C-alpha positions in Angstrom: 10.3 -7.1 27.6 9.0 -3.6 27.6 5.6 -2.9 27.2 4.4 -1.6 23.8 4.5 2.3 23.7 1.1 3.9 23.6 0.2 6.4 20.8 -1.2 9.5 21.9 -5.1 10.0 21.4 -6.0 12.2 18.6 -7.6 15.6 19.6 -10.7 17.0 17.8 -8.6 18.9 15.7 -6.5 15.9 14.3 -9.6 14.0 14.2 -10.9 16.9 12.0 -8.0 16.7 9.6 -8.3 13.1 9.2 -12.1 13.1 8.3 -11.3 16.2 5.9 -8.3 14.2 4.2 -9.5 10.8 4.2 -11.5 11.0 0.7 -7.6 12.6 -0.8 -6.4 15.9 -0.5 -8.1 18.7 -2.2 -6.6 19.4 -6.0 -5.5 23.2 -5.4 -2.1 24.7 -5.1 -2.2 24.8 -1.2 -4.0 21.6 -0.2 -3.1 21.9 3.5 -4.3 25.4 3.7 -7.5 24.5 2.1 -8.0 22.0 4.9 -7.0 24.5 7.3 -9.6 26.9 6.2 -12.3 24.2 6.0 -11.7 23.2 9.7 -10.6 26.6 11.3 -6.6 26.4 11.9 -3.7 27.0 9.9 -2.3 25.2 6.8 1.0 25.3 8.7 -1.0 24.1 11.6 -2.3 21.3 9.9 1.0 20.4 8.2 2.7 20.4 11.6 -0.2 17.9 12.9 0.4 15.4 10.2 3.8 15.6 10.7 3.1 14.7 14.5 0.8 12.0 13.3 2.9 10.3 11.3 5.7 10.5 13.9 3.7 9.0 16.5 2.2 6.2 13.9 -1.3 7.5 14.0 -1.3 7.9 10.3 1.1 5.6 8.2 1.7 7.7 5.3 0.6 10.2 2.7 0.6 9.9 -1.1 -0.8 9.8 -4.1 -2.9 6.4 -5.4 -2.4 6.2 -9.1 -4.8 4.6 -11.4 -3.0 2.3 -13.3 -5.5 1.6 -15.9 -5.5 5.2 -16.7 -1.4 5.4 -17.3 -1.9 2.5 -19.6 -1.2 -0.4 -17.1 -4.3 -2.8 -18.0 -2.5 -6.1 -17.3 -2.4 -5.9 -13.6 -1.1 -9.5 -11.9 -1.1 -10.3 -9.0 1.9 -12.9 -9.0 1.4 -15.5 -5.8 4.6 -18.0 -4.7 5.2 -20.7 -2.9 8.7 -20.0 -1.2 10.2 -21.5 1.4 9.5 -20.1 4.8 12.8 -19.7 6.1 13.7 -17.4 2.7 10.3 -15.7 2.6 10.9 -12.1 4.4 14.6 -11.9 2.6 13.2 -12.7 -0.7 10.2 -10.6 -0.2 12.6 -7.3 0.3 14.1 -7.9 -2.8 11.2 -8.7 -4.9 9.6 -5.5 -3.4 12.2 -3.3 -4.2 12.1 -4.1 -8.0 10.5 -0.8 -9.9 7.7 -3.1 -11.4 6.2 -4.5 -8.1 3.8 -2.1 -6.6 3.6 -4.1 -3.6 5.0 -7.0 -2.1 3.7 -9.1 1.2 3.7 -12.3 3.0 0.3 -14.3 3.4 -0.3 -17.5 5.6 -0.7 -20.7 3.2 -4.1 -22.5 3.2 -2.3 -25.6 1.8 -3.4 -27.9 0.1 -5.6 -25.7 -2.0 -3.5 -22.7 -1.4 0.2 -23.2 -1.2 1.3 -19.5 -1.9 3.0 -17.4 0.9 4.6 -14.6 -1.2 2.4 -12.1 -3.2 4.0 -9.6 -5.4 1.3 -7.2 -7.7 3.1 -6.6 -11.0 1.7 -4.0 -13.7 1.9 -3.7 -17.3 0.6 -2.6 -20.7 0.1 -6.0 -22.0 0.1 -9.7 -20.3 2.9 -10.4 -22.0 5.2 -7.6 -20.3 4.0 -9.0 -17.3 4.7 -12.4 -17.8 8.6 -11.3 -18.8 8.3 -9.2 -15.5 7.2 -12.4 -13.4 9.9 -14.7 -15.1 12.5 -11.9 -14.1 11.1 -12.7 -10.6 11.3 -16.3 -10.9 14.8 -16.2 -11.6 15.7 -14.1 -8.7 13.6 -16.3 -6.3 15.4 -19.4 -8.0 15.1 -22.7 -6.1 13.7 -21.0 -3.2 10.1 -21.2 -5.3 8.3 -24.4 -5.7 5.7 -22.4 -7.7 3.9 -20.0 -9.3 0.7 -18.4 -10.3 -0.4 -14.6 -12.1 -3.9 -14.0 -10.9 -5.1 -10.9 -13.4 -7.3 -8.4 -12.3 -10.9 -8.0 -14.0 -11.9 -5.3 -12.6 -11.1 -1.9 -10.6 -12.0 -2.4 -6.3 -12.2 1.0 -4.9 -9.2 0.5 -2.4 -9.7 2.6 1.0 -8.4 2.4 4.5 -10.0 3.1 7.6 -12.6 5.8 7.4 -13.3 7.9 10.6 -16.6 9.7 11.0 -16.8 13.2 11.9 -18.3 11.9 15.8 -16.3 10.8 18.2 
């Protein structure tokens, strides 16, 4: 068995880029140039370093995080499924590719109180729309599901990842 590859450590400039962007990119026409100006490097250098950090796995992704409520999707339901363990990976991939599922993942069961092992977040403009979409998922999962529930969001929680400080 091969030893796991080690990731290169972030240098001071990489850390400065991460710290400067972890709260979001500036909303300007050239955000990487604005970050570069802030930390004393060129915009091209910021982009090259991000590309390297993505390739190395130090940064997983750069993307927009929409506010579903502001976009009119106020019925947000986490569908939870009790799916046969042998099929959860395959079905998770299928469900995760549906256009109305924003994230889908496997979780450990905690029986008897919590038998669910597949989670799929479904957004809709109404609860009826979410329920229709969950019925669609149920048809895809078929007999591999022994049950499911929809857990509706009651408030918005701020989602953040790991935060670095400016210090080392």
